[in-house]
LOBA-494727 format. One line per 2 residues: their letters; for each residue x negated, y, z negated of C-alpha. Coordinates in pm, 1 decimal, decimal comma. Layout:
residues N
a) X:Y:Z  ...
***
This chain:
residues 216
md) -10,5:19,1:-29,6  -131,3:344,4:94,6
pr) -253,0:492,7:-242,1  -92,2:835,8:-215,7
er) 309,9:616,0:-177,4  185,1:404,2:-466,7
ia) 149,4:679,0:-687,3  511,6:831,7:-598,7
rr) 662,9:494,1:-597,5  548,1:468,7:-994,6
aa) 573,1:827,1:-1058,5  937,4:777,9:-936,2
qe) 1009,6:533,6:-1207,2  975,4:819,6:-1486,4
lr) 1302,8:970,9:-1328,5  1613,1:948,0:-1564,6
dg) 1953,7:977,5:-1482,2  2068,0:1327,8:-1470,9
yy) 1755,8:1498,0:-1481,4  1662,9:1823,8:-1315,7
vn) 1308,2:1767,5:-1146,8  1047,0:1978,5:-1010,4
lg) 808,2:1812,8:-769,5  470,8:1962,3:-675,9
ig) 293,6:2025,4:-350,6  97,8:1722,2:-255,0
ip) 156,9:1379,8:-394,5  472,8:1471,8:-612,2
tl) 683,5:1579,7:-337,8  647,8:1228,8:-185,9
vs) 850,4:1137,5:-493,5  1187,8:1266,1:-343,9
nf) 1165,4:933,8:-70,6  1165,1:676,6:-394,2
vp) 1433,1:796,0:-634,3  1550,3:442,5:-790,4
pg) 1898,6:333,5:-700,6  2139,7:403,9:-923,4
ie) 1995,7:724,8:-1060,2  2102,8:1045,1:-1002,4
vi) 1871,7:1357,6:-997,6  1858,1:1726,3:-925,0
lq) 1511,9:1796,1:-752,5  1431,2:2185,7:-788,2
se) 1184,6:2401,4:-563,7  1062,9:2691,7:-717,1
ng) 1111,8:2895,7:-366,3  1503,5:2877,0:-456,9
ml) 1632,8:2546,6:-353,0  1822,1:2323,2:-656,1
gv) 1935,1:2007,9:-445,9  1637,1:1882,1:-250,3
gp) 1691,7:1592,3:-55,9  1443,6:1336,1:84,3
yp) 1214,1:1386,5:368,6  1413,6:1463,2:699,4
ys) 1392,3:1200,4:1000,7  1177,6:1331,4:1287,7
gd) 1414,3:1543,9:1543,9  1656,5:1616,3:1225,8
ed) 1428,3:1891,2:1076,6  1577,8:2236,9:995,1
pd) 1298,1:2503,8:995,0  1518,6:2712,5:723,6
li) 1510,4:2430,0:420,7  1167,3:2374,7:298,1
na) 986,2:2323,3:0,6  760,1:2503,3:-185,1
gk) 463,4:2357,9:-9,2  638,9:2504,9:363,6
et) 740,7:2136,7:427,4  1097,7:2056,9:626,7
vt) 1331,9:1893,5:358,9  1701,4:1815,8:347,1
ei) 1984,1:1901,7:104,6  2232,6:1691,4:-74,2
pg) 2571,2:1772,3:-139,9  2635,6:2043,6:-361,1
tv) 2246,1:2236,8:-323,5  2235,5:2577,1:-443,5
ym) 2019,5:2823,9:-317,2  1879,8:3125,5:-550,5
ss) 1635,5:3412,8:-506,6  1303,8:3301,1:-665,1
ae) 1347,9:3518,6:-974,6  1649,7:3323,9:-1039,3
sf) 1459,2:2995,6:-944,6  1197,1:3079,5:-1221,9
al) 1436,7:3167,0:-1484,0  1530,4:2814,2:-1446,3
ir) 1185,3:2754,2:-1513,0  1127,5:2941,4:-1799,4
gg) 1457,0:2907,5:-1948,8  1345,5:2555,1:-2025,5
hi) 1611,9:2379,5:-1806,4  1359,4:2140,6:-1597,0
dl) 1355,9:1791,5:-1730,8  1063,8:1668,3:-1598,4
si) 752,4:1834,4:-1392,3  568,7:1614,0:-1155,2
lg) 250,0:1775,2:-1043,5  -68,5:1742,5:-860,1
am) -419,1:1815,1:-1029,1  -758,2:1900,8:-942,5
ev) -877,8:1764,3:-1332,3  -707,1:1642,4:-1664,6
dq) -887,9:1573,3:-1951,4  -832,5:1383,1:-2265,7
kg) -632,3:1660,6:-2429,6  -395,9:1711,2:-2170,6
dl) -575,0:2027,5:-2038,6  -439,3:2094,1:-1717,2
an) -687,0:2241,0:-1412,8  -455,0:2239,3:-1107,9
wm) -455,3:2591,6:-925,4  -782,9:2726,0:-815,7
ip) -1182,8:2598,6:-746,7  -1380,7:2925,8:-810,1
gk) -1511,9:3039,7:-465,3  -1280,0:2918,0:-271,2
mv) -965,9:3119,8:-137,5  -689,3:3141,7:-349,2
kg) -356,8:3214,9:-208,7  -171,7:3234,7:-515,3
mg) -163,4:3066,9:-876,0  202,0:2951,2:-744,2
ga) 468,2:2821,3:-1026,6  250,0:2612,0:-1171,2
md) 177,5:2805,4:-1462,0  564,4:2861,4:-1567,3
lv) 624,5:2484,2:-1507,5  355,4:2366,7:-1743,1
ag) 496,3:2609,4:-1987,8  881,6:2559,7:-1913,4
ar) 919,5:2230,3:-1841,3  1039,2:1947,3:-2124,4
rv) 750,5:1720,3:-1972,4  450,2:1749,6:-1745,2
iv) 344,2:1440,7:-1502,6  27,7:1457,2:-1308,3
am) 26,3:1234,2:-992,8  -287,1:1233,3:-818,6
eh) -549,3:1007,9:-677,1  -805,3:902,8:-946,2
ht) -1103,8:1033,7:-802,2  -1248,7:1280,1:-561,2
ks) -1330,2:1163,4:-212,0  -1682,1:1192,3:-309,9
ga) -1604,3:936,0:-587,2  -1578,8:1209,8:-862,7
pk) -1398,8:1151,6:-1156,4  -1097,5:1367,3:-1247,0
il) -1020,1:1262,0:-1572,1  -1270,5:1414,4:-1803,8
ek) -1369,1:1454,5:-2135,6  -1324,9:1856,2:-2083,7
ct) -1208,1:2050,9:-1776,9  -1467,3:2220,2:-1601,6
lp) -1201,4:2400,8:-1349,5  -998,5:2718,9:-1485,2
it) -739,8:2591,0:-1659,4  -369,2:2583,2:-1568,5
gl) -225,2:2496,4:-1956,5  -416,9:2374,0:-2255,8
gv) -248,6:2000,5:-2377,4  46,0:1992,5:-2149,7
vd) 20,3:1670,6:-1974,8  187,6:1399,5:-2102,3
ti) 123,3:1135,0:-1869,8  -122,0:1088,4:-1601,3
it) -20,2:858,1:-1273,9  -329,9:738,9:-993,3
el) -350,1:421,3:-724,8  -520,4:261,9:-1041,2
av) -341,4:342,1:-1371,3  -101,6:479,8:-1594,0
ir) -264,1:660,6:-1852,3  -41,1:810,9:-2161,2
vt) -200,3:1162,2:-2316,7  -139,9:1086,7:-2692,7
pe) -298,3:1200,0:-3012,9  -573,5:1001,9:-3074,5
gl) -664,8:996,9:-2683,5  -592,7:844,9:-2301,5
vl) -399,0:524,2:-2359,4  -414,2:255,6:-2069,1
ee) -42,7:157,0:-2068,4  -101,5:-2,0:-1630,0
ia) -315,6:-123,0:-1413,6  -391,6:-214,1:-1087,9
pe) -324,2:-558,4:-1013,5  -653,1:-568,1:-801,6
rt) -886,7:-402,7:-1081,5  -989,9:-427,6:-1426,8
ve) -1029,5:-208,5:-1712,0  -1409,1:-207,2:-1624,7
dv) -1341,5:-75,9:-1319,8  -1110,6:181,0:-1403,3
qk) -1329,3:298,9:-1681,3  -1624,8:350,7:-1459,3
vt) -1432,7:569,4:-1194,1  -1286,2:793,7:-1572,9
ga) -1491,8:1056,9:-1746,1  -1344,4:993,6:-2040,5
kl) -1317,6:690,1:-2286,6  -954,3:510,7:-2213,9
ia) -778,5:341,8:-2507,6  -699,7:-6,1:-2331,8
rn) -435,4:-195,3:-2498,9  -335,5:-508,4:-2312,5
pi) -219,5:-286,2:-1994,4  24,4:-450,8:-1780,7
al) 15,8:-477,1:-1413,9  102,8:-149,3:-1229,7
av) 483,8:-126,3:-1183,8  571,5:2,8:-832,8
***
């Protein structure tokens, strides 16, 4: 299975019926295609759409329906459109049950860095800082390491911080890791990997207590 799809499929299992959910740019947006049967969630995009549906089929795209990443999406019955100010009021008011975000780095205390790399062009900080402060729960859905093999899960973030102690769960193609007061707990692991494999590409100590197979 494609690593990005594996991550999105597993992240979708964290959805619960009735949730209002914000999906960040990148891998998190794929979650909309894998909402479990029987689960009704309302997906919110900070550019002003409440009721985001899955990606459209080729040829059915509507250029007026886009998410925060400028990708074409679909609407569901009852979709609501609002201004950016109203959309952010929804986030800042604590009405988002779950935010699934991408990340450049996450550390063992749940600190998150996902908005800029010094020296590179930054188009804007987006809504991440509001989401990590306003959402009731934050999940990071990202690949476990960089393209060069450097760990993205660290003892301490080195990039500019988006939020301190805001991450509850980390989901990668290799593992599901819960952020706890005692450290990073390895709860699920890809069937083809061992705890040692995952630890080698993780820059922080993992607490492994009989992790189960990654559920996808």
